N, C-alpha and C positions, 0 to 999 in steps of 0.2 A: 543048633539051628535046626528048625523043622523044614525039611525039603518037600516042595510041592510040585505036583505036575503042571498046575496053573497057579500063578500068584496074581492077586488083584491089589494094584498099586493105587493108594490114595493119599500117600504122603509125600512131601516135597523138601527139598533142600533149603537152606537159607541163602542160596546163591553161590555157595562154595562146593565144588566137588573135592572131598577130602578122602584120600585113600586110608588114612589112619582111623577113620570112623568104622565101627562094625556094621556090616549091612544086615539090616532087619529082614529083608526078603530073601528066599533061598528058592530057586527054581531048578528042576531036573534038566540034565541036558536033553534036548528034543521037546522041552516044555514050552508053555505058552505064558507070556506076560499081557495082562490087561490092565490097561491104565486110564484114568480120566484126568487128562492133562490140562494145565493152566495155560491162559494166554502168555506169550513170550514178550519180548522187547518192551513195548510202552508202559504196560501196567507195573512190571517190575522197575522200569527206569524211573518211576515217579513214587517209588516205595523205598525210602532211604534204609529200612531195617533189612532189606535184601542186599546182599553184598556181592552180588555178581552180575547184574544186568538182567537176569532172566530168574525163573522160577520152575526148576526142572524136578521129575520125579526123583524119590530116593532110589539110590542105586540097588540093582538086583544082583545077588551071587549066583552064578551059574555053575551048578554041581560039574566037577571034573575040569573046569577051565584053570590052566596054570600059566604063569607068566612064560610068554613065548609061544602060546597057542594063539589061536583066533576064534572069534565067534560070529557065526553066519546068522543075520537077523533077517528073517523074512517078514515082511509088513503085510500081514493078512487082511488087515482093514483099517481104514480111517474114517471116522465119522465126525463131522462138525456138529457141535451143539449149540453154540452161540447163535443168538438171533440177530445181534448187531455187534459191531465192533467200531474202532476209530484208529486212525493212523495219519503219518505224515512225516515230513522231513524236520529233524531235530536242530536245535540250538542250546548247547550248555549255558548255563547261568553262572557267571563268575561269582565267586565268594561262598558258593554252596557245596563245595567238594574239595578234596585234598588230592590234588594230581590226577584223579580219574573219576568223573561223575557217575560212571557205572558201578563203581567199586567202594568208594570211600566219601560218602555223603555226609556234610556236616551243616548243622543249623547255622544261618548266618548271624543269628542274635544271640543265642545261649551257648553256641559252640559245641554242642552234644554231637557226637559221632553216631551214625545210625540211628536217628531218633525214631521212636514211634511217632505216627502220624494220625490226625482225624481229617475228615472231609467236611468243609464247610461251604455249602452251595455248589454251584456249577461254575465252570470255566477254568482258565489257567492259573488262577490264584486259589483254587479250592483246597489244595494239599497243604495242611498246616502242621507245624511241629505241635505234638501232643503237650509239651512241656511249657513253651512260651507262646504258642499260637502264632508264629512266625510263617509267612509263606516260605515253603520248603523245597518245593520241586526243583531238582537239579537241571532239568530240561524243559523247554517250551517248544511250541510248534513253530515253524516258519510258513508252512503251507500245509494244511491237513483236512481231513474229511471224516464223517461219520457214515458207515455203511450198514444197511440192513439186508438180510438174505431172505429168499422166499423159503416156503415150508420144505421143499425138495432139495434145498441147498445146491441148487444148479445156477442161480444168478444172484447178483447182488445190485443195488442201487445207493448212490450217495444222497444223503438226506439235506434237507434245508434246515434253517436255524431252529425253527419250530419243533420239527421232528427230532432233530439232534438233543435239544434240551429235554423233550420227553424221555429220550432214552437214557440221558445223564440222570435225571431224577430217579431212575430205577436201575441204576447201572448194572449191579451184580446179577440181577434177575435176566436182563437183556443178554449179558454176557456169559450166563451160566457159569460163573465162576465156581470151581470145586470148593467144597465146604471147608477144608483144611487149608486153602490158599489164604495168604496174608496180603496179597497185592492189592493196590488202589486201581480200580477199574479206570482204564483210559478214557472211556467214553464221558467220564465225569467232566472232561475239558470242553466237551460238546463242540468239536471243531465243524466248520461248514464252509470252507473255502470253496470246494467242489460240489456243485450240487446237480444232481440228475445224470450223473455218468452210470453207465451199466458196466458190469464186469462179470465174466464167467468163473465159476468156482472150479478149482483143481487142487484139493488140499494136499499138503505134504508136511513133514516134519522138519523143521529148521533145526532142532537138535535131536540127534540120535547117536549113541555111541557108548564107549566104555570109559571107566574112570581113568584119570591120568595119574601117573607115578607120584605125583606131589600134589599138594592141594592147589587148585587154581579156581578163580571165579569162572563160573559155567560159561558165560558168553565170550570169555577170553581163552577157552580151550580150543584155539585155532591159530594159525600161523600169522594171519593178519591182525585180529583184535588182540592177540598175544603180544604184539610189539608194545602195547601201552604198558605191559607189565615189567618190561626191561628197565632195571634200575629206578622203579617207581618209588615215589615217597610214601608208601603205605605197606601194610602187613604183607601183602602178596606179591612184593617185587621178586624178580627172578633175573638171572643172567640170561644171555642169548643161548648159552649151552643148556641151562635148565629148561628152558622153553621146549627143548626136544623131549621131555617127558610127556607132552601134551598127547593127546588121542585124536584130535580134530573133530570132536563130536559136534562143534557148531559149525555147520556147513552152509546152511540156507540154499541147498541145491534142490531145486523143484522136482528133480527126477527121484528123490527120496519119497516116494509115494506108494500107495497101495499096489501090491503085486511085486515091487522090487525087493531085491536082497541086498543088504549092506553087510559086508565082511569086515570085523573091526579088530584091531590089535588088543591083545590081553597084556596089560602092563601091570596089572596087581592081581593077586589071587582071587578067582571067582570072576574076573573081569569088570563086574559093577556096571551092569547095562543100565543106561537111564535115557529119558526122552522128554520132549517137551518142545515149546516154541512152534506150535502148529499153526500154520498160515492157510487162509482160505484159498489165495492164489498169489502167483508171483512171477513176473518175467525174468528171464535170465539176467543175472547182475544184481538184483535188488537195488537198483540204482538210487532210489529215494532213501536208502539206508534202512528203511523198514517197510513192512507191508501188513496186511490184514491179520493180526494175531487173534487167534480164537482158542475157545476151549473145545476139547472133543474127546472121544473114545477111540483107544487104539488097541489093536490085537496084534501081538508079535508072536513069532515062533524062534527059538533060539537053539543052535546046534553048535557044539564045539568041534573046531577043526584042530586037531592035534598037531603040534609041531609046525604050524604055519606061522612063521615069525614075521610080522609086518610092522612097517614104519608108520603106516597111515592107513586109513579105510580103503576098501575096494567096493565099488558099486556095480551091481549087476541091474541095470535099469530094465524095465518092460520093454518089450521089442519096439512098441510104439514110439518110445523116448529115445531110441538109438539114433545116432547120426546116419544119414542115408549110406554112406560107405562102409558103416559098421554092423550093418543088418546082416543076419546069417544068409547065406546064398540059397537061392531056390533050386530046385532039381534041374530045371531049364539052364540056369546059369552055369551049374556045374558041369553040364553035358557040353555046352558051348566052349568052357574052359578046357575039358578033356580033349575036344576036337582040336583046339588051338595048341595044346601041349604036344600031340602027336605030329602036328604040322611042323613044329619047331624043334622036335627032338627033346623035349622036357620029359624026363623019365617019370617024375612023381610031382604031384601037385599036394600042396599044403591042405591039411584039415585044420580049420580055425574056428574060433568062438569069440564073441564079443567080450570085452572086459573094460572096466572104466577104473583108473587109479585117481584118488582124490589128492590134489596138490594144494598146498596153502603157504603163503609167505607175506611179507611186508607189502608187495605190489603184485599185479598179475603177472609180471616177467618172472618173479622169484617163485611164485605159486607153480607156473607152468614148468619150471625148472625142476623144483621139488617133485611134482607129480612124474615127471620123466625119468628122475633119478630113482624114485621109489619102485617104478616099473623095472628099470634096468636092473636095480639090485635085487629085486625078487627074482627075476628071471635068469640072473647072471649073464646079461648081455650088455651091449653099450648103448649110452645115450643116443647116439647117431641112429642106432637101428630103431630105437623107440620113435625118434622123430620121423624116420622114413615110413614106419608102419602106421603111425597116427596121421601121417599127410595122405597116404594113399588108400588106407582101409580104416580110416576113423576121423577123429576132429577133436580140438581142443575147444571146451566150451566154458563159459564163465558161470560159475556158481554164484559167487558174491563179489561184487566190487567192494574192496580193492584188491582182494588176495586169496580167492578160492576158485579153483578150475577143476574140470575133470579131463584127464587124458585118456582118450578112448581109442581102441585100435582092435583088430583081429589078432589073436594070440594063437601060434601054432599050437595044435593038440599036445605035441610032446612037451612044450613049456609048461602047459597047465597040469599034465600028467605027473611031471616031475615034483611039483609043488602041492600034490594031492588036492588040486582044484578041479580036475577034469569031471568027475562024476557030478559035482555039484552044478558047474557050469554046463554041461552037456545036458543034464537033466532039465535045467532051467529053460534053456532055448531049444530043446528038442522039438 
């Protein structure tokens, strides 16, 4: 394998993250990954040939990353390239899938699994089986919109029917779909239930992480979506215990944006860093189930953290995105705390830094417990201590409903030092 300081990724998976496949791209420890990513969610969801609900980049092998290490991924830049997109709430169509409409799509007429498709016209019946020409989309919209962006990619507006059809008729050009992507552009549906709404752009990556220890559909590499795989009637069925092989790369946390660092577990040799599912904007919770999926250019820097064995990702958000209680203390605040410590005879004050643990599970309660347990296990402390610290020096925030959260708190300096995280966190928040 040729090891490069910078790798340019323009190939994509078929929706399955498979640790048994050799990784084509290899980057040096400390090197950069530059990728042109495809839109996530809706485009892949109406493309039966994709088996995972998304279309993420082919994984990158990071030199020196071994099982039991971690990889710190710095998001240097995110640039939206799409001119327009479409999204909305979904409804599965019975008879067009086996057990899971994201993973196992079947033509209702000729019964072909994962058939290739053709686009005929505009609208929700435009996606057709290439073999028998049957309407094949496993999902339809219940309420949806088409959105166009300005040249600065700072604001978007939702379009009327005439404009949405114009976008649909030249779909790939408006979405700037990468050349090697096979997904059907979701703007083909030309939805226009919401017209004239304005929205601000703040792009982030819905998918960023490392390859799981067993083959998993990319959108199901998480504790909430992964529930659909447990005892499922298709090739990617797992047990509850086997789901622990996930790496939670599908988070939909809007704080995974430019400037942030995501620290990911290494569960296969080389880590297998992948990315995708860029969103133009999203409120906490992604309560509609989907948001504005876009194409874009991403620049990442990767660094191996030796011996840092993680159960799931850790996020270092940009300071602006930290909960108020978890922001680093100012010089004035430290001086006031020092006066107070002398007044009350407290000999030493903690030095602490912000840290966010990703938790996922079948619902938000399970996800919160998962995040707190991951923090407690890493620092060798109790869950009640994590509960107290995240209550008075942090917050629990929803990434995606129904089951992704961040557990954020100020961690004592000695906790971070013991796990070889101090230099990374201290430099980031200096």
